[in-house]
C-alpha positions as CSV (number, residue, x, y, z in Angstrom):
1,M,9.3,16.6,0.2
2,D,6.4,17.7,2.4
3,R,5.0,16.0,5.4
4,I,1.9,13.3,4.3
5,E,-1.0,13.1,6.6
6,L,-3.7,10.5,5.9
7,G,-6.3,11.4,8.1
8,D,-7.6,10.1,11.6
9,Q,-8.6,7.2,10.0
10,V,-8.0,5.2,6.6
11,E,-8.3,2.1,5.2
12,V,-6.1,-0.1,3.7
13,Q,-7.0,-2.1,0.9
14,L,-4.7,-6.0,-0.5
15,D,-5.3,-5.4,-4.1
16,V,-5.6,-8.8,-5.8
17,F,-8.9,-8.9,-7.1
18,S,-10.4,-8.4,-10.4
19,G,-14.0,-7.5,-10.6
20,R,-14.9,-8.3,-6.7
21,P,-14.3,-6.2,-3.5
22,N,-10.5,-6.8,-2.2
23,P,-9.9,-7.1,1.4
24,C,-9.4,-4.3,3.9
25,W,-8.7,-3.0,7.3
26,T,-9.2,0.2,8.8
27,L,-6.3,2.0,10.9
28,S,-6.4,4.9,13.0
29,G,-5.1,6.9,15.9
30,E,-1.4,5.9,16.5
31,S,-1.4,3.3,13.3
32,V,-2.2,5.9,11.4
33,R,0.9,7.9,13.2
34,T,3.2,4.9,12.5
35,L,2.7,5.4,8.8
36,E,2.7,9.0,8.6
37,Q,6.4,8.8,10.2
38,M,7.6,6.0,7.8
39,L,6.8,8.1,5.0
40,G,8.9,11.1,5.7
41,G,12.0,12.3,3.8
42,L,11.6,9.4,0.6
43,Q,13.7,10.0,-2.6
44,P,11.2,10.1,-6.0
45,D,11.6,7.1,-8.1
46,R,9.0,5.9,-11.3
47,A,6.7,3.5,-10.2
48,P,6.4,0.2,-11.6
49,E,3.3,-1.2,-13.5
50,P,0.8,-3.2,-11.5
51,P,0.1,-6.9,-13.4
52,G,-3.3,-7.5,-14.5
53,L,-3.9,-10.2,-12.7
54,G,-2.4,-11.7,-9.1
55,Y,-1.0,-9.0,-6.2
56,R,-1.1,-5.2,-7.3
57,G,-0.1,-4.1,-4.2
58,I,-1.4,-1.9,-1.1
59,L,-3.8,0.6,-1.2
60,V,-4.0,2.9,1.8
61,V,-7.1,5.3,1.7
62,G,-7.9,8.3,3.5
63,P,-10.4,11.3,2.9
64,E,-7.9,12.9,0.5
65,I,-5.0,10.7,-0.2
66,E,-4.3,7.2,-1.7
67,L,-1.2,5.7,-1.4
68,R,-0.5,2.7,-3.4
69,A,2.9,0.3,-2.2
70,F,3.9,-1.9,-5.3
71,D,7.6,-3.7,-5.5
72,S,8.9,-1.1,-3.2
73,V,8.0,1.3,-4.9
74,L,5.3,4.2,-3.1
75,T,2.9,6.1,-5.2
76,L,1.2,8.8,-3.8
77,K,-2.2,10.2,-5.7
78,R,-2.9,14.2,-3.8
79,D,-4.7,17.1,-5.2
80,G,-4.8,15.6,-8.8
81,T,-1.3,15.0,-9.0
82,E,0.9,11.8,-8.8
83,R,4.3,10.8,-7.8
84,S,6.0,7.6,-6.7
85,F,9.0,7.4,-4.1
86,R,11.0,4.9,-3.0
87,D,9.8,2.5,-0.1
88,T,13.2,3.0,1.6
89,A,11.1,2.4,5.2
90,G,9.9,-0.6,4.0
91,L,6.1,0.2,4.8
92,E,5.3,-2.0,2.1
93,N,6.6,-5.1,3.7
94,R,4.9,-3.5,7.2
95,L,1.3,-3.8,5.1
96,L,1.8,-7.3,3.9
97,E,2.5,-8.5,7.7
98,Q,-0.7,-6.5,8.7
99,A,-2.8,-8.5,6.2
100,R,-1.0,-11.9,7.4
101,E,-2.2,-10.5,10.5
102,H,-5.6,-10.2,9.2
103,G,-6.1,-13.6,8.4
104,F,-5.0,-12.8,4.6
105,G,-1.7,-15.0,4.1
106,E,-3.1,-17.8,1.9
107,L,-4.6,-15.3,-0.2
108,L,-1.5,-13.5,-0.6
109,S,0.4,-16.7,-1.5
110,A,-1.8,-17.8,-4.3
111,A,-1.6,-14.1,-5.5
112,A,2.1,-14.8,-5.4
113,Q,1.9,-17.7,-7.8
114,R,0.1,-15.9,-10.3
115,G,2.7,-13.7,-10.7
116,G,2.7,-11.3,-8.2
117,A,6.3,-12.0,-6.5
118,A,6.2,-8.7,-4.0
119,A,3.5,-10.5,-2.2
120,T,5.6,-13.3,-0.5
């Protein structure tokens, strides 16, 4: 797989709400470069369908790219195509930890109780 470049600054969204804005935070500089390194050498996989309610993953949105981390699978949308890969580097868990560091731990726990077990 080609090297994945996210851009200089990305928005990270915790996809848990329906009908209102999701919690989000911004990453830039070294934090983005670390995520890009974690995206190297990924193996193809099938993307699971997120549930209608509760935790539906974490979105990383850059200028020309969208990456969804859900149920240990990374789904990349770029240039009108969509490809999915096994999250062998633990990117979803790293982003979930960041969500907790940003104060969204209780929200993750509530979403997990509504059926989003990956948020635990």
